FIMIVO-603472 format. One record per residue (C-alpha): residue number from 1; residue in one letter; x, y, z. Coordinates in nm, 3 decimals. Each point is the difference from the previous one (the first is absolute). Layout:
num;residuo;px;py;pz
NUM;A;X;Y;Z
...
This chain:
num;residuo;px;py;pz
1;M;-1.884;6.502;-4.787
2;T;0.227;-0.069;0.295
3;A;0.260;-0.262;-0.089
4;F;0.052;-0.303;0.225
5;H;0.315;-0.212;-0.013
6;L;0.098;-0.334;0.150
7;A;0.367;0.026;0.091
8;P;0.228;-0.268;-0.150
9;A;0.099;-0.120;0.349
10;V;-0.365;-0.063;0.086
11;A;-0.074;-0.166;-0.333
12;E;0.299;-0.232;0.049
13;A;-0.085;-0.089;0.360
14;F;-0.374;-0.042;-0.066
15;P;-0.034;-0.111;-0.363
16;G;-0.368;-0.093;0.039
17;T;-0.102;0.353;0.089
18;L;-0.297;0.148;-0.183
19;I;-0.166;0.326;0.100
20;A;-0.330;0.129;-0.136
21;L;-0.020;0.379;-0.006
22;V;-0.359;0.121;-0.019
23;T;-0.015;0.374;-0.059
24;A;-0.312;0.210;0.048
25;T;-0.037;0.360;-0.113
26;G;-0.277;0.239;0.096
27;L;-0.080;-0.210;0.304
28;R;-0.306;0.111;0.202
29;G;0.047;-0.119;0.356
30;R;-0.280;0.194;0.163
31;E;-0.292;-0.162;-0.180
32;P;-0.161;-0.332;0.101
33;W;0.176;-0.313;-0.130
34;P;-0.278;-0.261;0.023
35;R;0.198;-0.278;-0.172
36;T;0.282;0.030;0.251
37;T;-0.246;0.010;0.289
38;A;-0.166;-0.316;-0.133
39;A;0.335;-0.176;-0.055
40;L;0.103;0.066;0.359
41;A;-0.331;-0.124;0.135
42;E;0.009;-0.313;-0.217
43;L;0.352;-0.094;0.110
44;E;-0.087;0.049;0.366
45;R;-0.320;-0.203;-0.043
46;R;0.190;-0.291;-0.157
47;L;0.251;0.010;0.286
48;A;-0.278;-0.001;0.260
49;E;-0.164;-0.299;-0.168
50;G;0.327;-0.193;-0.013
51;A;-0.008;-0.009;-0.380
52;W;0.334;0.179;-0.036
53;L;0.311;0.078;0.202
54;P;0.278;0.248;-0.075
55;A;0.338;-0.142;-0.098
56;D;0.230;-0.050;0.299
57;E;0.372;-0.069;0.032
58;T;-0.048;-0.366;-0.097
59;D;-0.124;0.110;-0.343
60;P;0.267;0.003;-0.276
61;R;-0.097;0.357;-0.092
62;I;0.084;0.120;0.352
63;E;0.294;-0.238;0.042
64;D;0.162;0.164;-0.302
65;W;-0.003;0.337;0.170
66;H;0.124;-0.136;0.333
67;T;0.295;-0.156;-0.183
68;A;0.068;0.325;-0.186
69;Y;-0.016;0.207;0.317
70;R;0.248;-0.229;0.174
71;S;0.236;0.025;-0.297
72;F;0.040;0.374;0.053
73;G;0.018;-0.018;0.379
74;T;-0.361;0.061;0.107
75;N;-0.177;-0.232;0.242
76;P;-0.339;-0.054;-0.170
77;R;-0.170;-0.103;0.323
78;R;0.089;0.332;0.161
79;V;-0.029;0.217;-0.313
80;R;-0.261;-0.172;-0.214
81;P;-0.065;0.036;-0.374
82;S;-0.309;0.217;-0.049
83;V;-0.229;-0.278;-0.123
84;D;0.105;-0.223;0.290
85;A;-0.072;0.271;0.256
86;L;-0.331;0.088;-0.165
87;G;-0.112;-0.363;-0.016
88;R;0.089;-0.058;0.366
89;R;-0.194;0.309;0.100
90;L;-0.303;-0.114;-0.199
91;A;0.012;-0.352;0.146
92;K;0.019;0.141;0.354
93;R;-0.256;0.280;-0.025
94;S;-0.224;-0.136;-0.280
95;V;-0.003;0.342;-0.171
96;L;0.236;0.193;-0.223
97;P;0.089;0.357;0.095
98;R;-0.186;0.277;-0.181
99;V;0.241;0.279;-0.099
100;N;-0.133;0.161;-0.318
101;P;-0.150;-0.149;-0.318
102;A;0.326;-0.030;-0.195
103;V;0.192;-0.159;0.286
104;D;-0.294;-0.225;0.088
105;S;-0.009;-0.116;-0.363
106;Y;0.360;-0.118;-0.011
107;N;-0.026;-0.150;0.348
108;V;-0.292;-0.223;-0.094
109;V;0.170;-0.107;-0.324
110;S;0.328;-0.065;0.182
111;V;-0.144;-0.224;0.269
112;R;-0.237;-0.179;-0.237
113;H;0.285;-0.105;-0.228
114;G;0.274;-0.036;0.262
115;L;0.224;0.256;-0.172
116;P;0.164;0.310;0.149
117;A;-0.140;0.332;-0.117
118;G;0.079;0.364;0.057
119;A;-0.057;0.337;-0.161
120;F;0.170;0.333;-0.055
121;D;-0.147;0.344;-0.063
122;L;0.194;0.090;-0.313
123;D;-0.042;0.372;0.061
124;H;0.241;-0.046;0.292
125;V;0.250;-0.230;-0.171
126;A;0.325;0.167;-0.104
127;G;0.147;-0.127;-0.326
128;E;0.025;-0.369;-0.078
129;V;-0.063;-0.291;0.236
130;S;0.242;-0.287;0.044
131;I;-0.045;-0.327;0.188
132;R;0.353;-0.051;0.126
133;P;0.220;-0.084;0.298
134;A;0.040;0.292;0.239
135;D;0.351;0.134;0.055
136;G;-0.072;0.116;0.356
137;T;0.014;0.374;-0.066
138;E;-0.362;0.040;-0.109
139;T;-0.274;0.141;0.222
140;F;-0.350;-0.133;0.058
141;T;-0.294;0.152;0.185
142;P;-0.260;-0.266;0.085
143;L;-0.365;0.036;-0.086
144;G;-0.180;0.175;0.284
145;E;0.323;0.116;0.165
146;P;0.089;0.328;-0.176
147;D;0.258;0.096;0.263
148;T;0.192;-0.330;-0.013
149;V;0.307;-0.052;-0.217
150;E;0.152;-0.344;-0.049
151;N;0.295;-0.131;-0.199
152;P;-0.055;-0.337;-0.170
153;R;0.282;-0.246;0.054
154;P;0.246;-0.058;-0.285
155;G;-0.127;-0.280;-0.222
156;E;-0.363;0.032;0.106
157;I;-0.223;0.003;-0.309
158;V;-0.191;0.327;-0.035
159;Y;-0.202;0.203;-0.245
160;A;0.180;0.334;-0.032
161;D;-0.036;0.317;-0.204
162;D;0.239;0.292;-0.045
163;T;-0.084;0.136;0.348
164;G;-0.011;-0.302;0.226
165;V;-0.146;-0.338;0.080
166;L;-0.366;-0.071;-0.078
167;T;-0.024;-0.344;0.164
168;R;0.209;-0.188;0.254
169;H;0.075;-0.373;-0.004
170;W;-0.126;-0.013;-0.362
171;N;-0.369;0.016;0.091
172;H;-0.030;0.010;0.379
173;R;-0.093;0.367;0.036
174;D;-0.057;0.300;-0.224
175;A;0.133;0.352;0.042
176;H;-0.203;0.288;0.138
177;R;0.098;0.233;-0.285
178;T;-0.162;-0.205;-0.277
179;R;-0.297;-0.132;0.200
180;V;-0.332;-0.031;-0.183
181;T;-0.284;0.211;0.140
182;E;-0.356;0.078;-0.108
183;D;0.140;0.300;-0.186
184;S;0.264;-0.191;-0.200
185;T;-0.082;0.020;-0.370
186;H;0.303;-0.161;-0.170
187;V;0.093;-0.330;0.162
188;V;0.201;-0.309;-0.091
189;F;-0.084;-0.328;0.172
190;A;0.261;-0.278;0.015
191;L;-0.089;-0.370;0.030
192;E;0.290;-0.244;0.035
193;T;0.104;-0.364;-0.027
194;L;0.340;-0.163;0.035
195;S;-0.111;-0.309;-0.195
196;A;-0.134;0.118;-0.334
197;G;0.013;-0.350;-0.145
198;R;-0.230;-0.131;0.271
199;D;-0.211;0.304;0.089
200;G;0.014;0.226;-0.306
201;H;-0.361;-0.087;-0.081
202;L;-0.103;0.107;0.351
203;L;0.186;0.327;-0.041
204;K;-0.175;0.074;-0.329
205;A;-0.339;-0.088;0.148
206;A;0.068;0.225;0.298
207;A;0.107;0.289;-0.225
208;A;-0.317;-0.040;-0.209
209;E;-0.216;-0.009;0.313
210;L;0.164;0.312;0.140
211;Q;-0.039;0.178;-0.333
212;E;-0.372;-0.085;0.001
213;L;-0.041;0.150;0.348
214;L;0.186;0.317;-0.097
215;A;-0.142;0.062;-0.347
216;P;-0.343;0.141;0.098
217;H;0.175;0.262;0.213
218;A;0.283;0.105;-0.232
219;D;0.039;0.180;-0.331
220;G;0.231;-0.278;-0.115
221;T;0.183;-0.313;0.113
222;T;0.290;-0.197;-0.144
223;V;0.186;-0.319;0.095
224;R;0.365;-0.074;-0.077
225;Y;0.237;-0.267;0.126
226;L;0.353;0.023;0.132
227;G;0.237;-0.295;0.030
228;P;0.359;-0.107;-0.067
229;G;0.115;0.094;-0.346
């Protein structure tokens, strides 16, 4: 099992951090996922009827991430946390993007609960993963841009393995190398909050919901939690 670590500097700066790591093995991304399809349709229906709206930057869950981004030098209105960007896109277009069943599953859970989510194909992760401040020497190739190489700014919070950076700006964008495709079979999904005392119950509900969507299409699923200490 790939080890994930929360660096002491991150734990000290963001003591309310709690991350749910939902791991799926033997994932089958090329078969129909009717529960995910139904969850997407239900969320979009509720939005159309005015019964639900995605969290925006006035919501404490999103405000937390804007404050965190500013603390490490990122303008969150130019480079938005993933859940903020996804919610804005849904509010504007009334539909969520369809990528593949695994990605669609964490997207619908993320926007429903107002919590950032991402995923990594563990077959392409090198060594252990640390959530830590960048030192400025690391490299990052953005999802969908295999010929682009970026260097995160020193102090920017990133997920990083032994080879390079897996996410920029904590959860703004994932790397191309560890992207989840229909052929990914061993995947870890990360759901995050910066206020475990307030939103820990939401995080646990979101992790359980994601696990339920994954389980019919995997040989096994597990959930573990990562936080300070």
